[in-house]
C-alpha positions in Angstrom: 17.8 17.4 22.9 18.7 14.6 20.0 19.0 15.7 16.4 18.9 14.3 13.1 20.8 14.9 9.7 18.5 15.3 6.8 19.0 15.2 3.2 17.7 17.9 0.6 14.2 16.5 0.0 10.7 17.0 1.1 9.8 15.4 4.7 6.4 13.8 5.2 4.9 14.1 8.9 2.1 12.4 10.9 0.5 13.5 14.1 -0.6 10.8 16.0 -2.0 10.7 19.6 -1.3 8.3 22.3 -4.6 8.4 24.7 -6.6 6.3 27.0 -9.3 4.3 25.1 -12.8 5.5 26.0 -14.1 1.8 25.8 -12.1 1.2 29.3 -13.6 4.4 31.0 -16.6 4.6 33.1 -19.3 7.5 34.0 -20.0 8.3 37.7 -23.7 9.1 39.0 -22.7 13.0 38.5 -22.0 12.3 34.7 -18.0 12.5 35.2 -15.8 10.4 33.4 -13.3 8.1 35.2 -10.3 7.2 33.1 -8.2 5.5 35.7 -8.7 1.8 34.5 -8.4 3.3 30.7 -5.0 1.9 29.4 -3.5 4.5 26.7 -3.0 3.4 23.1 -2.5 4.8 19.8 -5.9 6.4 18.5 -7.8 4.0 16.4 -7.8 6.2 13.2 -4.0 7.3 13.5 -2.9 3.9 11.8 -4.4 5.0 8.6 -2.7 8.4 8.9 0.5 6.6 9.2 -0.2 4.4 6.3 -1.5 7.0 3.9 2.0 8.9 4.9 4.0 5.7 4.3 2.5 5.4 0.8 3.2 9.1 0.0 6.8 8.7 1.3 7.7 5.9 -0.6 6.6 7.1 -3.7 9.1 10.2 -3.6 11.6 8.2 -1.6 11.5 10.2 1.3 11.0 9.6 5.1 8.3 9.8 7.5 8.5 11.1 10.5 5.9 10.6 13.4 5.2 13.4 15.8 3.2 13.3 18.9 2.5 15.6 22.1 1.1 13.7 25.2 1.9 12.7 28.9 5.1 11.1 29.6 3.4 7.4 28.6 4.0 8.9 25.2 7.7 8.2 25.4 7.9 4.7 27.2 9.5 2.3 24.8 6.4 0.1 24.3 4.5 3.1 22.9 7.2 4.2 20.8 7.8 0.8 19.5 4.2 0.2 18.8 4.2 3.5 16.8 7.4 3.3 14.9 6.4 -0.4 13.9 3.3 1.0 12.1 5.7 2.6 9.3 7.3 5.7 10.8 11.1 6.0 10.2 11.8 8.1 13.1 9.6 10.1 15.9 9.8 13.3 17.5 8.1 13.6 20.7 7.1 15.8 23.6 6.0 14.0 26.6 5.2 15.5 29.7 2.7 14.7 32.7 -0.3 17.2 32.7 -0.6 17.5 28.8 -3.7 15.6 28.8 -5.2 18.7 30.5 -4.3 21.1 27.9 -6.5 22.6 25.6 -6.5 21.6 21.8 -5.5 24.9 21.0 -2.1 24.5 23.2 -1.5 21.1 22.0 -1.9 22.2 18.3 0.6 24.9 18.9 2.9 22.1 20.4 2.7 19.9 17.3 3.1 23.2 15.2 6.5 23.4 16.9 7.3 19.7 16.4 6.9 20.3 12.6 8.9 23.4 12.7 11.8 21.5 13.9 11.8 19.0 11.0 13.8 19.8 8.0 12.1 19.7 4.9 8.5 19.1 6.1 5.9 20.0 3.9 3.0 17.6 4.4 1.1 16.9 7.7 -1.1 14.2 7.9 -3.4 13.5 11.0 -6.1 11.0 11.5 -9.8 11.6 10.9 -10.3 12.5 14.6 -9.0 11.3 18.3 -9.9 8.2 20.2 -10.8 10.4 23.1 -12.0 14.0 22.1 -13.2 13.1 18.9 -13.5 17.0 17.9 -11.9 16.7 14.7 -10.4 20.2 15.1 -6.6 19.5 15.7 -5.8 19.4 11.9 -7.1 22.6 11.4 -5.8 24.3 14.6 -2.5 23.2 13.6 -2.4 24.5 10.2 -3.3 27.6 11.6 -0.2 27.8 13.6 2.0 27.1 10.6 0.0 28.9 8.2 -0.6 26.0 6.0 -4.0 25.1 4.1 -6.1 22.5 5.5 -8.2 19.8 3.9 -10.4 17.4 6.2 -12.3 14.5 5.2 -9.3 13.4 2.5 -9.9 10.1 0.9 -7.0 9.9 -1.4 -3.6 11.8 -1.7 -0.8 11.7 -4.4 2.4 13.5 -4.8 2.6 15.6 -8.1 5.5 17.8 -9.4 4.2 20.8 -8.0 2.7 19.5 -4.7 -0.1 17.2 -4.0 -3.5 16.1 -5.3 -5.8 15.9 -2.9 -9.2 14.0 -3.1 -11.7 15.1 -0.8 -15.2 13.6 0.5 -17.9 16.5 0.2 -21.6 16.4 0.3 -22.9 14.3 -2.8 -19.5 13.2 -3.8 -16.1 14.2 -4.0 -13.7 16.8 -5.3 -9.9 16.7 -6.3 -7.7 19.7 -5.6 -4.3 20.4 -6.7 -2.2 22.0 -4.1 1.3 23.6 -4.4 3.3 24.1 -1.3 3.1 22.7 2.4 -0.4 21.3 3.5 -2.2 19.7 6.5 -4.5 16.9 5.4 -6.9 14.8 7.7 -7.5 11.3 6.5 -10.9 9.4 6.6 -10.7 5.9 7.7 -11.6 4.8 4.3 -8.3 6.7 2.7 -6.2 3.5 2.9 -6.0 0.0 4.6 -3.7 0.2 7.9 -1.5 -3.0 7.9 -1.0 -4.7 11.0 2.8 -4.8 11.4 4.7 -7.9 11.1 7.1 -9.4 13.7 9.8 -8.2 11.7 8.7 -4.6 11.6 7.8 -4.9 15.3 11.6 -6.0 15.6 12.8 -3.3 13.6 10.9 -0.7 15.6 13.1 -0.8 18.5 16.3 0.3 16.2 14.4 3.3 14.8 15.4 6.7 16.3 13.2 8.7 18.8 14.0 12.1 19.8 12.3 13.9 22.4 12.0 18.0 23.2 11.2 19.7 26.3 8.5 22.4 27.0 11.1 25.1 26.5 11.8 24.0 23.0 8.2 24.6 22.0 6.2 27.8 21.1 3.3 27.2 23.0 0.2 29.3 22.9 -2.1 29.3 26.1 -5.8 28.7 26.0 -7.1 27.8 28.9 -10.2 25.7 29.0 -12.2 25.1 32.5 -14.8 22.7 33.0 -17.8 24.2 34.8 -19.9 21.1 35.5 -20.6 17.8 34.1 -24.2 15.8 34.1 -25.5 12.9 32.6 -28.0 13.3 29.7 -31.5 13.9 31.0 -33.7 11.0 30.7 -36.9 11.6 28.6 -40.0 9.7 28.9 -40.8 7.6 25.9 -44.1 8.5 24.4 -45.1 5.2 23.3 -47.2 6.4 20.2 -47.9 3.7 17.8 -48.2 4.8 14.1 -49.9 2.4 11.6 -52.1 2.4 8.5 -51.4 3.5 5.0 -50.4 7.1 6.4 -48.0 6.0 9.0 -44.9 7.4 7.3 -46.8 11.0 6.9 -47.9 10.4 10.4 -44.3 10.1 11.4 -43.1 12.9 9.7 -45.8 15.2 11.1 -45.1 14.0 14.8 -41.2 14.6 14.2 -41.8 18.0 12.9 -44.2 18.8 15.9 -41.2 17.9 18.3 -38.8 20.3 15.9 -36.6 17.3 15.1 -37.3 17.9 11.4 
């Protein structure tokens, strides 16, 4: 395993996912998803996380390290250059075929192990969700393995003398939390504007260091999940009820309540 020297300062880490785009997937008559034509790419929410990490790393003059766990496609040159060109200084990756069938818990344990191998890591940033599963659980589960607090729906993040100032979207507005010590945050798509890499940045990405680890280097937690069945959503017959007149709004509310929608 390749290792890197690190200075005595805090390190910002961003977890990204290299996964198949569901826009290219199809669903058969049984409801099963066919991913064979779907090309893998960086999850659409992750460039925001990388840009936010870049801003925070630049503010404290430290490095930004990307981590990921996925299939062997993750470690191909085009995939690593794509990720590095978005603002990462280096990457630490675990790529192995079959990882796409792992449970979220097992993947999170792999990510936590990768964070543990980065000297000085005190901040882990993730995207709001992943392009394929979209469960919004990875940040919280990884934080659990690390023993760090986790904040989701983060719209702004700044380094302070004692830690980080986190602005979080909550029902009815926002709140700002002061955090000391290491922390995991999941950035909303609106947190920053992700920049498109320039040709210079894409060329420079080819020279940035990438290290890979083996499964034996990770502390994995098994949490098997089995799919017991698939089915398309049940088709419902439209009622074709027309509501009109000055009391139409009240009629609609009453109808929705009768159907258990409200």
